[in-house]
N, C-alpha and C positions, 0 to 999 in steps of 0.2 A: 512689580507688585510687591507690596510689603508683606514679608512672611510673618507667620505667627510663631511665638515662642512661649513655651509653657512657663518658663521662668518669668518672662515679662507679664504674662497673664496673671500669674500668682502674685507678683509684686503689686499689681493694680487691684486684684480682687481682695487681697487681705485687708488693706486699709479701708476699702469701701465696705467690706463686711463688718469690720469693727465699728465703723462710723454708724452703720445701720443699727447696730446694737439690738439684734433681734431678741436676745434674752431679756434685756431690760424693757424693751418695748412690749414684748409679750406680757410681761408682768404688769405693765400699765394698762394694756388694752383689755385684758380679760375682765377686770372689775367693771370696765365700761359696758361690757357685753354680758354681764352676769345674768340679766333677765332673759337671755335667749338660750335655747338648747345648744349643746355642744356642736351639733351639725350646722345650726344657723350661725354660730360664732365662726366656724371655719369658713362658711360661705362669705361672711362679711370681711374676714381677714383676707381671703383670697381676692375679693374684689378690690380692697384697698391696696393690696400689694401690686395688683395689675395697674391700678391708677398711678401708684408711685413709680413703677417701671416706665410708664409712658412719659411722666414728667422728667424722669432722669434722662431718658433718650432725647427729649426736647432740649434740655440744657447741654447735652453732649453735642448735638448738631448745631445749636444756635449759640453755644458758648463763645466760639471764636468770633462770631459776628458781633456779639454783645461787647466782648473785650475790645474789639476794634473801634466800635462806636464810642465807648467810654474811655478809650485810650489808656487802658490799664496794662502795665508792663508785667512780664512774667515774674520778676522779683517781687512786685507788689502783691501779685496773686499768691505767690508762695508764702510770703510773710503773713498776709491776712489769713490764708487757709491754715497755716501752721498754728497761728494764734487761736483761731476758732476751734481747731482740733484739740489743742491743749486745754481749752476751757471745757470742752465736752468730756475729755478724758478725766480731768480732775473731778468733775461731777460724777463720773462713773466710779472712780476710785473712792471718793468721799461723798457718798450720796446723802442728800438731805431728806428727812422724813416729810413727805408731802401727801396730803390727803387727795383722794380722787375727786376731781371737780365734777360738777353736775353737767352732764352732756346729753345729747340726743340718744335715744335708745338704739338707733341705727345710724351711727355717724357716717356721713358721706364726704369722702375726700379729707375733710378736716375733722379731727386732728390726727387720724391714724396715718393716712397716706402722706399728708403734709400737716405738720412738720415732723412727726415722729419718725417715719421711715425716710422720706425724701426731704430732709431738713436742710438748712442753709449750709452746714458744714459738708454734707454729702454732695450737694449741688456745686459748691465751690471746688471740691476735690475733682468732680467729674469735669468741670470746666478746665481745671488745671491740666488734667491728663489729656483732654482734647487739644488744648493749646500746645502742649508739649509734643503731641503726635503731629500736629499741623506744622510746627516749627521744624521737626525732623524730616517730614515728608510733605513739602508744600503741594497744595492742590488736592490732597486727600480729603474726601468728605468725612470719612470716619475710619479710624484705625482698627483693624481686626483685633489687635491685642486689647485695646480699650473696650471694644464692644464685647469681646468674650470675657474680659475681666468683670465688666458690669453684670453680664448674665450669670457668671459664676457666683459672684457675691450675692446677687439677688436670689438665685436659686437656693443657696445655702440658707439665707434669711427666710425664704419661703417655707422650706422644710421645717426649720426650727419654730417659726411662729405658728404654723399649723399643728405642730406637735406640742405646743406649749402646755395644754392641759395635762398631758401625760408627763412632760418634763417636770412641771411643778409638783405633780403627785410623786414622782420618783426622787427628785432632788430636794424638794422642800424649798421653802422661802430662803433659808440660809444658804443652801446650795446654789440657788439661782443668783443670789446676791454675790456669793464668792466667785461664780463664773463671770458675772458682769464686771467685778473689780479686776479680775485677771485680764479681761479684754481691755479694760480701761488702762491698765498698766502698760500693755503692749502699745496701745494707742498713744500714750505719753511719749514713748520712744520714737514713734513715727512722726509725731507732731514736732518734737525737738529737731529731728533730722530735717523736716521740711523748713523749719525756721532757719537752721544753719544754711541750707541751700539758698534760701531767700536772701540772707545776709551776704553770702558769697557772691551771688549774682548782682546784688546791689553795689558791692564794692568793685566788682569787675567792670561795671558799667562806667565807672569813673577812670578806669585805667586806660 
């Protein structure tokens, strides 16, 4: 049986947490829910976070099957995942001023659960970790390290997003933006590392 490792869980949870970008997403979600009471806002965010977790687990368990059908190699997944992460990180470090679009008063799944929380970059990363675990331990339906990493990242995002009104009041808009840029900078490093791994795997496939 595959054992769990705190270091492996942390190495999985940190990138997923950064990709979820709970601080930036909270700042985007609260204006959408401004017409609701704080308690109602928390209920909506809790519901959307649960929907996002279900979708993440679906891609974790079905990712290997999808990759097999599409015949996508691990190097391709790493390169594309790294590129997407890099694009997301650049937007976090150098944000563009965007107005809040007109949305339903009570958004259901879209756009909070998908694509703000469980976006393409996060789902690609989950599929990558699932594929890597499957390659290391063939026959495993789910790696404990990956599952615990997903839960750890989601739990941290859950706490931050539900505490968003207090965080915004305490840190202010500038403080929230500074925290998001710091998260984006760390994500840039992780994205470049993923791209390097993808290039190395691609070159090794010809050797």
